[in-house]
C-alpha positions as CSV (number, residue, x, y, z in Angstrom):
1,M,0.0,0.0,0.0
2,P,1.3,3.5,-0.8
3,Q,2.5,5.2,2.4
4,L,1.0,8.7,2.7
5,P,1.1,11.2,5.5
6,P,-2.1,12.6,7.1
7,Y,-3.6,15.6,5.4
8,T,-2.3,18.9,6.6
9,Y,-2.4,22.3,4.9
10,S,0.9,23.2,3.4
11,G,-0.1,25.9,0.9
12,P,-1.1,25.7,-2.7
13,V,0.5,23.2,-5.2
14,D,3.1,24.8,-7.4
15,C,1.5,24.3,-10.8
16,T,4.5,25.9,-12.7
17,I,6.2,22.5,-12.3
18,P,5.0,20.4,-15.2
19,P,3.8,16.8,-14.7
20,D,6.3,14.0,-15.0
21,R,4.5,12.2,-17.8
22,T,6.9,9.2,-17.7
23,Q,5.2,8.2,-14.4
24,L,2.0,7.3,-16.4
25,K,3.6,4.4,-18.4
26,G,2.0,1.1,-17.5
27,K,-0.6,2.7,-15.1
28,S,-4.2,1.4,-15.2
29,V,-6.6,4.3,-15.6
30,I,-10.4,4.6,-15.6
31,V,-12.0,7.6,-17.1
32,T,-15.8,7.8,-16.7
33,G,-17.5,9.9,-19.3
34,G,-14.4,9.3,-21.4
35,A,-15.9,9.1,-24.9
36,N,-16.1,12.8,-25.7
37,G,-15.3,16.3,-24.6
38,M,-12.6,16.8,-22.0
39,G,-13.0,13.1,-21.0
40,E,-11.9,12.1,-24.4
41,T,-9.0,14.5,-24.4
42,T,-7.9,13.1,-21.0
43,V,-8.1,9.6,-22.4
44,R,-6.0,10.5,-25.4
45,A,-3.3,12.2,-23.2
46,F,-3.0,9.3,-20.8
47,A,-2.9,6.7,-23.5
48,A,-0.2,8.6,-25.4
49,E,2.0,8.3,-22.3
50,G,1.7,4.5,-22.2
51,A,-1.1,4.2,-19.7
52,Y,-3.8,1.5,-20.1
53,V,-7.1,3.4,-20.2
54,T,-10.6,2.1,-19.7
55,I,-13.1,4.4,-21.4
56,A,-16.4,4.2,-19.6
57,D,-19.4,5.9,-21.3
58,L,-22.9,5.4,-22.6
59,N,-21.9,6.4,-26.1
60,E,-21.0,3.0,-27.4
61,Q,-20.3,4.0,-31.0
62,R,-17.9,6.8,-30.1
63,G,-16.3,4.9,-27.3
64,Q,-15.6,1.9,-29.4
65,E,-14.1,4.1,-32.2
66,L,-11.8,5.8,-29.7
67,A,-10.7,2.5,-28.2
68,R,-9.8,1.1,-31.6
69,E,-7.9,4.2,-32.5
70,L,-5.8,4.1,-29.3
71,S,-5.4,0.3,-29.1
72,P,-3.7,-1.4,-27.3
73,N,-3.7,1.4,-24.7
74,A,-7.4,1.8,-24.5
75,Q,-10.5,-0.3,-24.1
76,F,-14.2,0.7,-24.0
77,V,-16.8,-0.4,-21.5
78,K,-20.4,0.7,-21.8
79,C,-21.4,2.0,-18.4
80,N,-24.2,4.0,-16.9
81,I,-22.6,5.2,-13.7
82,T,-26.0,5.2,-11.8
83,N,-25.9,1.4,-12.2
84,W,-23.8,-0.3,-9.6
85,D,-23.4,-3.6,-11.4
86,E,-22.2,-1.8,-14.6
87,Q,-19.6,0.0,-12.6
88,V,-18.4,-3.2,-11.0
89,H,-18.0,-4.6,-14.5
90,M,-16.1,-1.4,-15.5
91,F,-13.5,-1.9,-12.6
92,E,-13.2,-5.7,-13.3
93,A,-12.6,-4.9,-17.0
94,A,-9.9,-2.3,-16.2
95,I,-8.0,-4.8,-14.0
96,A,-8.3,-7.6,-16.5
97,N,-6.9,-5.3,-19.2
98,S,-4.0,-4.1,-17.0
99,P,-0.6,-5.9,-17.4
100,S,-0.2,-5.4,-13.6
101,K,-3.8,-6.5,-12.9
102,S,-4.4,-3.3,-11.0
103,C,-6.3,-0.1,-11.0
104,D,-4.1,2.9,-10.2
105,I,-6.0,6.1,-11.2
106,V,-9.7,6.7,-11.3
107,I,-11.0,9.9,-12.9
108,A,-14.7,10.3,-12.0
109,N,-15.5,12.6,-14.9
110,A,-19.0,11.5,-16.0
111,G,-21.8,13.9,-15.2
112,I,-24.7,15.8,-16.7
113,S,-25.8,19.4,-16.5
114,R,-28.9,21.6,-16.7
115,A,-29.0,20.9,-20.4
116,F,-30.5,17.5,-19.5
117,G,-33.4,19.2,-17.6
118,D,-33.7,20.5,-14.1
119,T,-37.3,20.1,-12.9
120,L,-36.6,21.8,-9.6
121,W,-36.4,25.1,-11.4
122,P,-39.8,25.5,-13.3
123,L,-42.6,27.2,-11.5
124,D,-45.7,25.0,-11.3
125,D,-49.3,26.2,-11.6
126,P,-50.2,27.2,-8.0
127,N,-53.8,26.2,-8.7
128,A,-52.8,22.6,-9.8
129,P,-51.4,19.8,-7.8
130,P,-47.6,20.1,-7.1
131,V,-45.4,18.3,-9.6
132,K,-42.8,15.9,-8.2
133,P,-39.4,16.7,-9.7
134,T,-37.1,14.2,-11.3
135,L,-33.6,14.4,-9.8
136,S,-31.6,12.9,-12.7
137,I,-28.7,15.4,-12.3
138,I,-28.3,14.4,-8.6
139,D,-28.7,10.7,-9.6
140,V,-25.8,10.9,-12.1
141,N,-23.5,13.4,-10.5
142,V,-23.8,12.5,-6.9
143,Y,-25.1,8.9,-6.6
144,G,-23.1,7.8,-9.7
145,T,-19.8,9.4,-8.4
146,L,-20.3,8.0,-4.9
147,Y,-20.6,4.5,-6.5
148,T,-17.4,5.2,-8.4
149,W,-15.6,6.3,-5.1
150,K,-16.9,3.3,-3.2
151,L,-15.7,0.8,-5.9
152,A,-12.4,2.6,-6.3
153,V,-11.6,2.2,-2.7
154,H,-12.5,-1.5,-2.9
155,Y,-10.4,-2.2,-6.0
156,F,-7.5,0.0,-4.9
157,R,-7.1,-2.3,-1.9
158,K,-6.9,-5.3,-4.1
159,Q,-3.8,-4.0,-5.9
160,P,-0.6,-5.9,-6.1
161,D,1.6,-4.4,-3.3
162,S,4.5,-2.8,-5.2
163,E,6.2,0.6,-5.4
164,E,4.9,1.2,-8.9
165,R,1.2,1.2,-7.9
166,D,-0.8,4.3,-7.0
167,R,-4.2,4.9,-5.5
168,C,-5.3,8.2,-7.1
169,F,-9.0,9.4,-7.3
170,I,-9.9,12.6,-9.1
171,I,-13.3,14.2,-9.2
172,T,-14.3,16.4,-12.1
173,G,-16.2,19.2,-10.4
174,S,-17.1,22.7,-11.5
175,M,-16.5,26.3,-10.7
176,V,-20.1,26.5,-9.4
177,A,-18.8,24.9,-6.2
178,W,-17.5,28.4,-5.4
179,I,-19.7,30.8,-7.4
180,D,-23.4,31.3,-7.6
181,S,-25.0,30.1,-10.8
182,P,-28.7,31.0,-10.9
183,A,-31.1,28.3,-12.2
184,N,-28.4,25.6,-12.0
185,W,-30.0,24.2,-8.9
186,Q,-29.3,20.5,-9.1
187,Y,-26.0,20.9,-10.9
188,T,-24.7,23.3,-8.2
189,V,-25.9,21.1,-5.4
190,S,-24.1,18.1,-7.0
191,K,-20.8,19.9,-7.5
192,Y,-20.8,21.4,-4.0
193,G,-21.5,18.0,-2.7
194,L,-18.6,16.4,-4.6
195,R,-16.2,19.1,-3.3
196,G,-17.5,18.2,0.2
197,L,-16.7,14.5,-0.5
198,M,-13.1,15.5,-1.3
199,R,-12.7,17.6,1.7
200,T,-14.0,15.1,4.2
201,A,-12.4,12.0,2.6
202,R,-8.9,13.6,2.5
203,R,-8.8,13.5,6.3
204,N,-8.8,9.7,6.3
205,S,-7.9,8.6,2.7
206,W,-4.2,8.5,3.6
207,E,-4.9,5.6,6.0
208,Q,-5.7,3.4,2.9
209,G,-2.9,5.0,0.8
210,I,-5.5,6.9,-1.3
211,R,-5.1,10.4,-2.7
212,I,-8.3,12.3,-3.5
213,N,-8.5,15.6,-5.4
214,Y,-11.0,17.8,-7.2
215,V,-10.7,19.5,-10.6
216,A,-13.1,22.3,-11.5
217,P,-13.2,23.3,-15.1
218,C,-14.4,26.8,-16.0
219,Y,-15.8,27.2,-19.5
220,I,-14.1,24.6,-21.7
221,K,-14.1,24.6,-25.5
222,S,-16.2,21.7,-26.6
223,A,-17.9,20.4,-29.8
224,I,-20.9,19.4,-27.5
225,R,-21.9,23.1,-27.2
226,S,-23.6,24.6,-30.2
227,P,-21.7,27.4,-32.0
228,E,-24.6,29.7,-31.5
229,Y,-24.6,29.3,-27.7
230,E,-20.8,29.6,-27.6
231,A,-21.0,32.9,-29.5
232,Q,-23.5,34.2,-27.0
233,L,-21.2,33.3,-24.2
234,I,-18.2,35.0,-25.8
235,S,-20.3,38.1,-26.3
236,K,-20.9,38.2,-22.6
237,G,-17.2,38.1,-21.7
238,V,-16.6,34.3,-21.4
239,E,-13.1,33.2,-22.1
240,F,-12.7,29.5,-23.0
241,A,-10.0,27.1,-21.9
242,P,-8.9,24.2,-24.1
243,P,-9.7,20.7,-23.0
244,E,-6.0,19.9,-23.2
245,D,-5.5,21.9,-20.0
246,V,-7.9,19.7,-18.2
247,A,-5.9,16.7,-19.3
248,T,-2.6,18.3,-18.2
249,C,-4.1,19.1,-14.7
250,M,-5.2,15.5,-14.4
251,M,-1.7,14.3,-15.3
252,K,-0.2,16.7,-12.8
253,I,-2.2,15.2,-10.0
254,S,-1.8,11.7,-11.2
255,T,2.0,11.9,-11.3
256,D,2.8,13.7,-8.1
257,R,2.1,11.6,-5.1
258,T,2.4,14.5,-2.7
259,I,-0.8,16.0,-4.0
260,N,-3.8,15.0,-1.8
261,G,-6.8,17.0,-0.7
262,H,-6.6,19.9,-3.1
263,S,-9.0,21.6,-5.5
264,F,-7.8,22.8,-8.9
265,M,-9.4,25.3,-11.3
266,I,-9.0,25.1,-15.1
267,T,-8.6,28.7,-16.2
268,P,-8.1,30.7,-19.4
269,K,-4.4,31.4,-20.1
270,S,-5.1,35.1,-19.5
271,C,-5.6,34.1,-15.8
272,C,-2.9,31.5,-15.5
273,K,-0.3,30.6,-18.1
274,E,-0.3,26.9,-17.1
275,G,-4.1,26.7,-17.8
276,Y,-4.8,25.5,-14.2
277,M,-4.1,26.5,-10.6
278,D,-4.6,25.4,-7.1
279,V,-7.8,27.1,-5.9
280,D,-6.4,27.3,-2.3
281,K,-9.8,27.9,-0.7
282,D,-10.3,24.5,1.1
283,D,-8.6,25.4,4.4
284,H,-9.4,28.0,7.0
285,V,-5.9,29.6,7.3
286,D,-6.8,33.2,8.3
287,D,-10.3,32.9,9.7
288,V,-9.7,32.3,13.4
289,Y,-13.3,31.1,14.2
290,F,-13.5,28.5,11.4
291,K,-9.9,27.4,12.0
292,R,-10.5,26.8,15.7
293,N,-13.7,24.9,14.9
294,Q,-12.0,22.8,12.3
295,E,-9.2,21.9,14.8
296,R,-11.8,21.0,17.4
297,Q,-13.8,18.8,15.0
298,L,-10.7,16.8,14.2
299,R,-10.2,16.2,17.9
300,I,-13.8,15.2,18.5
301,I,-14.1,12.8,15.5
302,E,-11.4,10.2,16.1
303,D,-12.6,7.6,13.6
304,R,-9.9,5.6,11.9
305,W,-10.4,4.3,8.3
306,V,-9.1,0.8,9.1
307,E,-10.8,-2.6,9.4
308,G,-12.3,-3.3,12.8
309,W,-12.1,0.3,14.1
310,E,-15.9,0.5,14.5
311,K,-16.3,-2.5,16.8
312,D,-15.5,-0.5,19.9
313,R,-17.5,2.6,18.7
314,T,-21.1,3.6,18.8
315,A,-23.0,4.6,15.6
316,E,-22.1,8.2,16.4
317,G,-18.4,7.4,16.7
318,A,-18.1,7.7,20.4
319,A,-16.1,5.1,22.4
320,K,-18.2,2.3,23.9
321,N,-18.1,2.1,27.7
């Protein structure tokens, strides 16, 4: 198992140091939502460095085409991340396709946005019965990603125990985890929630040799967005970042084993010449009240993420008398 120190705040990651891409050769990587957009770009970048990438997506035609193009360094597995059994198959396929029979890096990239419909937002007729909303964005972005995390932990722990192996989990988030985005109700809830998962999991993930980090794209150039809508966004001052910067950020995290518990923002080059930066807003450094409460919370909650810890604890985490 990789030996990691407990999470402590040590300042932002220096993103001016480029990723050591040679570290990716032979690694087994899963990318959910990997058949198009920034997921596809990430798949291409990792495969080009000699990683064995499992592309998980619902778009079977595009996924199979991409896997054939990148063979033998990529395979496709059709997967709806809201389906537990399909995700189990995804992990099993990744391990079977890996020369080391391992899973080293999991990029939880699959997700949907308001474009798929957010039925929390519409106003219903007050003179008619209330309409129960569908929560499909929450189902995919939250439940699906939690399934990916749970399974990643399981399969990370089944790895061959060697120095070459890693246990790296990366969540694709969004800048809406920091800024208000009116009408994006379910989407914002989901991306705030996933940032919360990273922040709480980082406090114990080291006990299982697992690194967890969060990558928040801003506006990314994509063929998925219509040219007309893209033109409207540009007219309102939006600067787009290329999907290649997302892939580079993913590689930076994946190849530097000191990076754990950080959030990164993908930015236009006008903001940051590397195209990504450490957000550095996940720790209470200067706010005395929150800093004191965080320190107290870490003293109160003594849970260890090791087998058997809970047998002497109540459901609340208190020691049994």
